[in-house]
KOLDRENLO-973521 format. One record per residue: x, z, y of N, C-alpha, C in turn; residue in one letter. Coordinates in steps of 0.02 Angstrom, whole numbers, plus 32768, in hexadecimal, padded with zeros to 4 digits. Example, Ala and Ser with C-alpha at 12.3 -4.5 7.8 and 13.67 -1.06 7.14 Angstrom:
829481867EE4826781867F1F829481867F5BA;828281627F9082AC81657FCB8285818A8002S;
***
This chain:
4107461A080440F4466007FB40AB46690811M;4084468807E7403D469207F7402D46DC07F8R;401146F2083040004738083B3FB647400846L;3F9C477B08363F58478F084A3F5F47C8087BL;3F4047C108B53F4247F508E93EFE481808ECH;3EFF485908DE3EC3488208E33ED648C40904T;3EA648ED09143EB5492D09353E7849590934S;3E81499709493E4A49C609583E1A49CD091DD;3E3649DF08E33E0B49EA08A93DE24A2A08B1W;3DFD4A5C08D33DD94A9A08E13DB84AB808A1H;3DE14ABE086E3DC64ADA082F3DAE4B21083BI;3D714B3008263D544B72082F3D254B77086AG;3D1E4B4208903CF24B4308CA3CA84B4008B4R;3C7E4B5F08DB3C364B5D08CD3C134B320901T;3BD84B1A08F03BAE4AF4091E3B734B21092FF;3B774B4209693B434B71097E3B344BA30947H;3B6A4BBE092A3B644BF208F83B5E4BDA08B0G;3B5A4B9808A63B524B7C08633B954B5E084CH;3BA94B6C080E3BE84B5407F43BEA4B0707F3S;3C254AEC08053C304AA408003C604A9307C8T;3C714AC3079D3CA54AB8076A3C944A7E073CD;3C564A7C07223C454A4806F33C474A030714D;3C3049FF07523C3249BF07763C7A49AA0783H;3CA449D907983CE949C807A53D0D49B40766L;3CFD49D5072F3D1D49C406EF3D0F497B06DDR;3CD2496406E83CC2491F06D73CE548EE0706S;3CED490007463D1048D507753D5A48D10765V;3D78490A07543DBF490907423DCB48E20702L;3D9A48E306D53D9F48BA06993D9E487006ABA;3D78485F06DF3D76481906F53DB948040713A;3DDB483307343E1E4824074D3E4D48150713I;3E4A483D06DF3E73483106A43E6247ED0684A;3E2247DC06833E0E479B06673E2C47620691D;3E2D476B06D33E48473706FF3E93472D06F3A;3EB6476406E23EFD475F06D23F08472D0699V;3EDF473406653EE54707062C3ECF46C0063DA;3E9746BB06613E7B467906703EA9464F069BE;3ECA467006CC3EF2464A06FD3F3E465206F1F;3F51467006BA3F98467906A93FBE469A06E2S;3FA646D406F53FC346FA072C4002471E0715V;4035471B073F4075473C072F407547860743D;40564797077B405547DC0792401747EA07BCA;3FFC482607B43FC4483E07DD3FDF4870080FV;3FD24864084F3FE9489008843FAD48B608A0V;3FAF48F8089D3F78492308B43F91494908F1V;3F764938092C3F914951096B3F6E49910982A;3F7749C7095C3F654A0909733F1E4A1F0967G;3F134A61096F3ED44A8309613EBD4A74091AD;3EE84A8408EB3ED74A7D08A53EA04AAF0893I;3EAA4AED08A93E784B2208A03E544B2E08E2F;3E1A4B4E08DE3DF54B5F091B3E094BA30936D;3E2D4BCA090D3E3F4C0E09203E884C1B090ES;3EA74C4709343EEC4C5A09243EEE4C8708E6S;3EB44CA108D13EB04CCB08953E7C4CAE0866T;3E884C7308493E564C53081E3E4A4C7B07DFP;3E0D4C7407C43DFC4C9507853E1C4C70074BK;3E1D4C9207123E3D4C7506D63E1F4C3206C4A;3DDD4C2B06CC3DBD4BEC06BB3DD54BB206E4G;3DEB4BBF07223E054B8A074D3E474B6F0731A;3E714B9B07163EAF4B8506F83EA24B5B06B9F;3E6F4B6E06943E5E4B4806583E454B02066BT;3E1B4AFE069E3E024ABD06B43E3C4A9106CBL;3E6B4AAE06F23EA54A8807093ECF4A7006CEL;3EDD4A9D069F3F064A8B06663EE74A52063EA;3EA54A5406353E834A1F060F3E8949DC0633D;3E8249DD06763E8649A0069D3ECD4983069AA;3EFF49AD06A13F44499606A03F57497B065BL;3F3E499C06273F4D498405E43F2F493F05D8R;3EF3493405F03ED348F305E73EF948BC060DA;3F0F48CC06493F35489B06703F77488A064DI;3F9948BE06353FD948B206133FCF488C05D1R;3F9A489D05AD3F8C487A056E3F80482F057AD;3F68481E05B63F5A47D805C63F9647B505E6N;3FCE47D905EA400C47B605FB402A47C1063FG;400A47E7066C402447F006B04045483406B8A;4079483506E14093487506F84068488E0732Q;406F48CE0743404548EC07774072491007A8V;4064490607E94086492B081E405149500845V;405449930845402449BE0868404749E008A2L;402749E408DC40404A0E0912400D4A450921T;40254A7A093E3FF74AB109503FD94AA20995S;3F9A4AB7099E3F784AB109DE3F6D4AF509FDG;3F4A4AF60A353F3E4B360A583F0F4B640A32N;3EE94B490A013EBD4B7309D83EE34B92099DH;3F194B7209893F3C4B88094C3F684BC40958D;3F714BEB09233FA64C1D09223FE34BFD0902G;40174BEE092940504BC8090D406E4BE708CEP;40764C2908CD40954C490893406B4C400855A;40294C47085B3FFD4C3F08213FFB4BF7080AR;3FF74BC9083A3FF44B83082840344B6E0805L;406D4B88081C40AE4B71080240C94B9C07CAA;40A24BCA07AF40BD4BF1077840CB4BC2073DH;41054BCB071E411C4BA006E841274B5806FFN;41384B4F074041414B0B075A417A4AE60737A;41B14B0A072941E94AEA070841D64AD206C2A;41B04AFA069F41994AE8065C416A4AAC0660F;413C4AAE0691410C4A77069941304A3606A9A;41654A3906D2418A49FD06E541A749DA06A8S;41BD4A01067841D849E4063A41A349BC0615A;416449CC0621412D49A80601410E4973062DG;412E496406674115492E069240E4494406C7G;40DC498506D140B0499F070640DD49C30738V;40E249A80775411249C007A640EC49E207DFH;40F74A2307E740D24A4C081741004A5B0852I;40EC4A44088D41134A4D08CA40F04A8008F6K;41074ABF08F140E74AF50917411B4B230938A;415A4B0F093741914B39095141A84B1D0994D;419B4B4109CA41AD4B280A0C41F84B2B0A19H;421E4B4A09EC42674B4C09F442894B1309CET;42624AE709AF427E4AB2098742594A710997D;42644A5709D3423D4A1F09EC425849DC09D7L;429949D709CB42BA499709C042CE498D0978A;42A349A2094A42B0499809034279496D08E6S;4282492B08E6424C48FF08D1424448FA0886P;420B48E30871420048CD082D42174884082AV;4243487407FD425F483107F9423B480907C3T;421C47D307D941FB47A407AC4222476207AFL;421547350782423846F50783420C46BE0768S;42184682078241F746460769422A460E0767D;421345D107614242459A0759426B458D0798E;425645A907D1427A45A0081042AA45DA081FH;42AA460D07F742D64646080342AF4687080AG;42CC46B5083042AF46F70836427746FA086AE;42474726085D4216473A088E421847860891V;422447A108CC422947EA08D641E7480308F0L;41CC483708D2418E485508E9419D489C0901V;419648A6094341A248E70962415F490A096DY;415849460955411B496C095F412749A40991G;410349A209C9410B49D509FD40D24A0809F4I;40E24A4609E440AD4A7909E040934A890A26P;405B4AAC0A2940434AC20A6A40794AEE0A8AY;408C4ADD0AC740C44AFE0AE840AB4B2A0B21L;40AC4B6B0B1640994B990B4C40D74BA30B78H;40D14B980BBA410C4B9E0BE541304BE10BE0P;410B4C170BD7412C4C580BD241584C5D0B94E;41404C410B5C41684C410B1F41A54C150B28F;419D4BDD0B4C41D54BB00B57420B4BD10B81M;41F84BF80BB3422A4C1A0BDD42504C4D0BB4R;422F4C6C0B8442514C9C0B5942804C7C0B27G;42724C3D0B14429A4C1C0AE142D34BF30AFEA;42CA4BDA0B3C42FC4BAD0B5943114BC70B9DY;43504BDA0BA443694BF40BE343644BC00C1AA;436B4B800C08436B4B4B0C3A43244B370C50E;42F14B510C2E42AC4B400C4142924B730C73F;427F4B5B0CAE42664B870CE342204B740CF9T;41FF4B480CD441BD4B310CE841864B640CDFG;414B4B540CF841124B820CF440D24B600CDDS;40D34B1F0CD240974AFA0CC040A14AD60C7ET;40694ABF0C62406D4A980C2540904A550C32H;40874A3A0C6D40AC49FE0C8040F74A0A0C7BQ;410E4A420C9641564A520C92416D4A570C49D;41444A780C2041574A830BDA415A4A410BB4A;41294A150BBE412849D50B9B416149A70BB4L;416F49A90BF541A749810C0F41E949980BF0A;41F249D90BEA422E49F50BCB423449DF0B83F;41FD49E20B5E41FE49CE0B18420D49840B11A;41EE495B0B3A41F949130B35424149000B48M;425F49240B7742A649180B8642D149250B49D;42C2495C0B2642E8496B0AE942DE49350AB4Q;42A0491E0AAD429148EC0A7A42B448AA0A8AI;42B048940AC942D048550ADC431C48590AD1R;433848930AE34380489B0AD9439348990A8FA;436A48B70A65437848B70A1D437248700A01D;433F484B0A174336480709FE437147DB0A13A;438847E20A5043C047BA0A68440247CC0A48L;4406480B0A2F444448210A0F444A480A09C6A;441747EA09AD441947D30967444C479B0960R;446947930927449A475E091C4481471A0932P;44AA46F70959449846B4096F446746B309A9G;445F46EC09CB442D46F00A00444A47080A42S;448746F90A5044A847120A8C449546E90AC9S;4486470B0B00447746E90B3F44B446C00B57D;44EF46DC0B4B452B46BA0B63453746780B40T;451A466F0B05452046300AE144E646020AF0Q;44BB46170B1D448345ED0B30444F45E50AFAG;444E46140ACC441E46100A9543E3463E0AA2K;43AD46310A814371465A0A87436F468C0A4ET;434B46C40A58434446F50A22431A46D809EAP;431D46F609AF42F146DF097942A846EA098DP;427C46C90969423546D209774223471C096AR;42004739099941EB477E098E41A4478909A9Y;418447B90988413E47CB0996413D481509A9V;4111482709D84109486C09EE40C1488109E4V;40B848BE09C9407548DC09C54075491A09F1A;404349210A1C4040495A0A4A3FF8496F0A56A;3FF049AE0A673FAD49C90A743FAC49DF0ABDH;3F8A49B80AE73F8A49C60B2F3F5049A30B50C;3F4A49AE0B913F15498F0BB83F38495F0BE7F;3F3F49200BD33F6848EF0BF73F3F48C80C2AA;3F6248B40C5F3F43488B0C933F3C48440C7BA;3F0B48210C963F0347DA0C883F3647B40CB1S;3F3747720CA93F6747490CCE3F5C47500D19A;3F1E47600D2E3F1047680D753F2247AD0D8FA;3F3D47D80D623F51481B0D783F1A484D0D79G;3EE1483D0D5A3EA8486B0D583E9C48830D11T;3E7248B60D0B3E6048D00CC93E3B489A0CA2A;3E4448970C603E2148650C383DD6486C0C40P;3DB148350C4B3D69483A0C533D4648420C11P;3D0C48620C133CE048650BD93CA1483E0BEBE;3C8B48110BBF3C4C47EF0BC93C1648160BA5T;3BE3482B0BC93BAF48540BAC3B6E482E0BA5T;3B4848420B743B0748230B683AD748320BA1E;3AE0486D0BC03AB148810BF53AB648540C32D;3AF448450C473AFE48210C863B0E47D80C7CT;3B2B47C70C413B4047830C363B7C476F0C61G;3B9E47A00C7D3BD747900CA83C0E47C30C99R;3C4847B70CB63C8147E30CAA3C7948230CD2A;3C8B485A0CB43C8A489B0CD63CD148B50CDAE;3CE248D70D103D2448F60D153D2549340CE8E;3D5D493D0CC73D6549760C9B3D8C49AD0CBFR;3D8049EA0CAE3DA74A230CC63DEF4A1B0CB1D;3E1D4A180CE23E634A090CD03E874A440CB1I;3E664A7D0CAB3E844AB50C873E5B4AC60C49T;3E364A960C2F3E0D4AA10BF43E374ABB0BBAR;3E234AF30B9D3E494B0F0B653E8B4B2E0B7AG;3E934B3B0BBB3ED14B5B0BD23F0A4B2A0BDCG;3EFE4AE90BD63F344AB90BDD3F324A970C22L;3F6C4A960C443F704A740C843F764A290C79N;3F664A030CAC3F6A49BB0CA93FB349A40CA4L;3FBF49740C764003495A0C6A400449100C7DV;403448FD0CA6403B48B80CBC4049488A0C81D;402548520C7D402F48230C46407648090C43I;409948050C7D40DE47ED0C7E410D481A0C57A;40F748580C4A411F48860C21412D48680BDDT;4100483D0BC5410648210B81412347DB0B81F;414847C90BB4416B47890BB341A3478B0B7ED;41A847560B5941DE47510B2841C747470AE0G;419B47710AC6418647690A81416147270A75P;4166470F0A38413F46D40A2540F546E40A25A;40E547230A17409F47390A17409D47840A22Y;406D479C0A4A406247E30A54401C47F60A3DT;401948200A0B3FD9483709EE3FC7487A0A0EA;3F9248790A363F7E48B60A5A3F4248D70A3AL;3F3F49180A423F0549400A2E3EF0496D0A67G;3EB549890A623E9549B90A903E5349A00AABH;3E4F49600ABF3E0F49420AD33DE949300A94I;3DA8493F0A923D8149360A543D6148F10A4EH;3D6D48C50A7E3D5648800A773D9248520A7FS;3D8C48170A633DC547E90A663DD047D20AAFR;3E1047CC0AC03E2347B50B033E61478A0AFCQ;3E6247530B203E9E47280B233EBA472E0B69T;3EF047550B713F0F475E0BB23F3D47230BC3L;3F5C47070B903F8346CA0B953F8746AC0B50S;3FA646720B483FAA46540B053FCC46820AD4D;3FFC46AA0AEC402546D30ABE4014471D0AC1T;3FE547310AEC3FD347780AF23F88477F0AE9V;3F7347A10AB43F2C47A40AA33F1847E80A88R;3ED947F90A923EB848300A703E8D48130A38Y;3E8E483509FF3E60482009C93E1E484509CDS;3E1E488009EC3DE348AA09ED3DDA48CF09ABG;3DAA48FC09AA3D9B4922096D3D7648F6093BA;3D7F490208FA3D5E48D808C83D1548EB08BBP;3CFF492208DA3CBB493B08CE3C9F49530910L;3C5D494D09183C3D496709543C3849B30950R;3C5449D409823C544A1D09823C264A3909B9F;3C054A0F09E03BD74A260A143BA849ED0A26S;3B7249FD0A483B4449C90A5E3B63499F0A94F;3B9449B90AB83BB749910AE93BDD49560ACCG;3BE949580A893C0D49220A683BDE48F20A44E;3B9D48F80A4E3B7048D20A243B7548870A30R;3B8D48720A6B3B90482A0A793BD5480D0A6DS;3C0648360A5A3C4A481D0A523C5548060A0AS;3C7647CC0A033C8547B109C13CBA47DD099FA;3CB247E8095F3CE1481109393D0847E50909K;3D4947EC090C3D7347C208E23DBC47D308EBG;3DE747A008E33E2F47AA08E73E4F476608F6M;3E8D4769090C3EB2472C091C3EDF471808E1W;3ED946DA08CC3F0646BD089B3F3D469808C2L;3F7A46B308BF3FB0469D08EA3FE3467608C1V;3FF2463908D64025460F08B54061460808E2D;409B461908C840DB461008EB410145D708CBL;411A45AA08F54144457408DD418D458108EDG;41B5454E08EA41FD455708F6420C456D093DA;41E24559096D41EF456809B341C2459E09D0D;419B45C009A6416F45F409BF412745E909ACG;40FA45FE09D840B345FA09C8409B45B209C3L;407A45A2098C405B45610984401045640990E;3FEF459809763FA6459D09803F8F45E50973S;3F5645F509913F34463509843EEB4624097BA;3ED2462E093F3E8E461A092D3E6346580921T;3E284659093E3DFB469209373DD6468E08F5W;3DD946C408CE3DB446CA088F3D7E46FF0896L;3D4046EC088B3D09471D088F3D0A474B0852E;3CF74789085E3CEF47B908283CA447C5081CL;3C9247DA07DF3C4A47E707D23C31482207FBP;3BF0482308073BD04859082C3BA4488107FBT;3BBE48B907E23B9648DF07B13B5348F707CDP;3B524908080D3B12491C082C3B1549090876R;3AE648E1088C3AE448CD08D23AD1490808FDA;3ADD4902093E3AC84934096F3A9D491109A2A;3A60492A09AD3A30490909D93A11493B0A09V;39FA49210A4139D349490A70398C492F0A71R;395C495C0A693915494A0A6D38F6496D0AA8L;38CF49490ACF38AF49650B0A386549510B0BE;383B49820B1937F449750B1D37CD49B50B12G;378B49AE0B10376149E80B02376549F80AB8T;37534A350AA737554A490A6037254A1D0A38L;36EB4A0F0A5236BA49E60A2E36D649A10A21A;36F749840A54371249400A4C374A493F0A18A;377549720A1937AD497409EA3796498009A3L;375E49A2099C374549B209593714497D093FM;37084948096536DB4913094D36F848F4090DA;36CD48E008DE36E548C9089C3717489008A0P;3711486308D1373E482908D4377548310908D;3780486E092037B24879095437F848820937A;3827485B094D386F4864093F387F486F08F4H;386B484108CA387A484B088238C4484D0873P;38ED482C089D3935482C08913957486E08A1G;3933489B08C1395148DB08D53947491208A3A;39234904086E39114939083F394D49540819E;3983492C081339BF494307F139FA494D0821E;39ED494908623A22494E08943A26499508B1A;3A6149A508CF3A6349DF08FB3A3849CE0937W;3A0C49FB094B39DC49EB098039E14A1E09B9V;39E84A0309F439E34A2A0A32399F4A180A51E;39764A4B0A5D39324A3F0A75392B4A570ABDV;390C4A2C0AE538F84A3E0B2938AC4A380B2CI;388A4A700B3138414A700B34382A4A6A0B7DL;37F84A3E0B8837DF4A320BCC37994A4D0BD7T;37804A750BA7373E4A950BB137404AC00BF0D;37084AC40C1237064AED0C4F37144B350C40D;36FC4B4D0C06370D4B910BEF372F4B8B0BABQ;37614BB50BA037864BB30B6137584BCA0B29L;374C4BA10AF7371F4BB50AC0373D4BEE0A98P;37104C170A7D37274C4F0A5437444C340A12R;377C4C5409FC379E4C4209BE37B04BF709BDD;37C64BDD09F537D44B9509FA380C4B8009CAA;38424BA609C7387A4B92099C38664B930953M;38414BC6093E382B4BC908F837FE4B8E08E8R;37D34B7C091637A84B42090B37D04B020905T;38014AFA0932382A4ABD093138534AB808F1L;386D4AF008D938984AEE089E38714ADD085EQ;382F4AE4086138074ACD0828380A4A810822A;38144A60085938184A16085B386149FF085DR;388A4A23088538D04A12088E38FA4A4E0877Y;390A4A52083739294A8F081C396D4A9E083AP;398D4A6D085A39CF4A79087739CC4A7C08C3H;39924A8D08DE398C4A9C092639B14ADE0933A;39E14ADC09613A0B4B17096B3A0B4B3109B2V;39F44B0A09E239EF4B230A2739AC4B0E0A45T;39944B380A7239544B2B0A9339594B420ADBL;39464B150B0839404B280B4F38FD4B110B69S;38E74B330B9E38A44B250BBA38AB4B0A0C00H;38954ACC0C0A38974AAD0C4C38514A910C5AR;38254AB80C7737E04AA20C8137DC4A610CAAP;37B04A350C9637A649F80CBC37884A050D00A;375F4A3A0D04373F4A4D0D4337574A930D56N;37704A9A0D92378B4AD90DA937594AFC0DD7R;374E4B3C0DCA37214B630DF537414B700E38Y;371D4B610E6D37364B6D0EB137184BAE0ECBD;37434BE10ECF372C4C230EE637284C280F31A;373C4BF20F54373A4BF30F9D377A4C0D0FBBG;377F4C090FFD37BE4C1C101E37CA4C671024P;37974C8F1017379F4CD8101F37CC4CF60FEAQ;37F04D2A0FFE38164D510FCD37E64D7B0FA4Q;37FE4D920F6A37D34DB70F3C37B64DF50F5EY;37DF4E180F8537C74E550FA6378E4E460FD6A;37924E0B0FF6375D4DF81024371D4DE50FFFE;37264DC60FC536EC4DB00FA036C44DEB0F83R;36E44E220F7436C14E5A0F5536B04E910F87V;36C44E870FC536B84EBC0FF7366D4EC81000E;36584F060FFC36124F19100735E44F0C0FCCG;36004EF30F9435D54EE30F5B35D04F1F0F2CK;359B4F200F0535904F550ED435C04F4C0E9AS;35C54F7F0E6F35F04F790E3435D94F3F0E08D;35994F370E00357F4F000DD635924EBC0DF3A;358F4EB70E3535A04E780E5635EC4E6A0E52E;36144E9F0E55365D4E970E4E366E4E7D0E08V;364F4E9A0DD5365A4E840D9136444E3B0D87L;360D4E290DA435F54DE50D9F36264DB50DC1E;363F4DC90DFB36704D9F0E1F36AF4D950DF5E;36C64DCB0DD537024DC80DAC36F94D990D70F;36C24DA20D4C36B64D770D1236AF4D2E0D25L;368E4D220D5D36864CDD0D7436CA4CBE0D84T;36F74CE60DA137394CCB0DB437644CBD0D77Y;37694CEE0D4937974CE60D10377B4CB60CDCV;37394CA80CDF371C4C790CAF370C4C350CCER;37314C250D03372D4BE30D2136E64BD10D37N;36C44C020D5736824BF50D7336484C0A0D48G;36554C1F0D0B361F4C330CDE36134C7E0CE5A;35DD4C900D0835CE4CD70D1135B14CF50CD3G;35A04D360CD535854D580C9A35404D3C0C86P;35354D3B0C4534F44D270C2B34C34D600C35T;34824D520C2534504D870C2B34614DC20BFED;34794DB30BC1348B4DE90B9334C64E110BAEA;34F64DEF0BCC35304E120BE9351B4E3B0C26E;34ED4E1F0C4D34D34E460C8534B64E880C6CH;348F4E850C3734704EC10C1C34A54EF30C05A;34D94EDA0BE3350F4F070BCC35344F260C06L;35424EFF0C3A35654F190C74353C4F4F0C97L;34FC4F410C9F34D14F720CC034CC4FB20C97N;34C94FAA0C5434C64FE50C293506500E0C2FE;353F4FEC0C32357E500F0C38358350320C7CA;356F50120CB1357250300CF33543506C0CF9L;350850660CDA34D9509F0CDB34F750DB0CB6D;351950CD0C7E353851040C58356E51250C81A;359450FF0CA635C9511C0CD135AA51470D07I;3575512C0D25355351530D5A353751950D40D;351A51930D0334FF51D00CE5353552020CD7A;356F51EC0CC035A5521A0CB135C152380CF1R;35C652100D2635DF522A0D6535AF525E0D83E;356E52540D76353D52820D93354052C70D74A;355B52CD0D37355D530E0D15359C53350D25T;35CA53190D4A3609533C0D5835FE53730D8DR;
***
């Protein structure tokens, strides 16, 4: 049995206000191409299909096109809902879609109803766990008294293991094992060491701890997923291998500059007669790279500077002592997809240890204005022309006050 594990499509998401639909469409087409190239039996998408619980009509069209291409190339599809999805909207016409080989798992009251696949070794059961909000679980199951996502996932996995063991020929009392089964879930799972999955960033070159409640999801112990031949996880946007059988595929597209150093792709999962045989990483195309450029405006605008960034999403950090006027407009003439700009001067003005009130005490209005401009412009005081304008304005104020 050959599966493709992907997740976090986030259809409808923008990149700093710019649509990613066209880029995502090309990446999803590459997933469909991989289905044909590698003779994939099923594509498992572990949550966050949409970026919003109320997606626009165009998002449904993009999803339908992607699913049709995957089905045309021979694979069935199992989708689960994530914390971004609206389960009811995602699962509308789910029964009809299932008849066409697209299986949508978004109902928290129906956890132990797998999609049944088969190969030369027998059945493979694919269980899709939707995002499980503990409050909804307490309302649906009298026996559930938990309050965390860990509690909810443990409850779901207990139901799944029990269902798998109840299958014909899978009784514990007969000393037999359950059929091969796969689980897809959307959560924030602990690594084998019991910590949050690390992210390797381009900035530090080392692992960073992640917020264990990122996206509203509590940390889930990896041991919760003991039993399945493979667990396909979603929610983390970069690939993570928590164990041989528990993995994140990450998002197929970069949705922020924080993801610019993470590889984008999916896991090609092969199951044999006894369970997992291999999980191979397949790279996906990058429709538009995401880069960070740092330097002075003059250096960044030099004719030979960063030619590879001209078609990329660009995050700019300007190091000029003073922020140049119309800096973003100037940059976009060279880097049309520059979308963020921050100013971090290479040289910082030292105003001294005194508080502002102490620095301006006893000074004239003109001197106070000069002090203010020098401070907010990183040491650059008013020019001669600005001095003249300030003095003219102060004289006008004095003249008006004298006539009262």
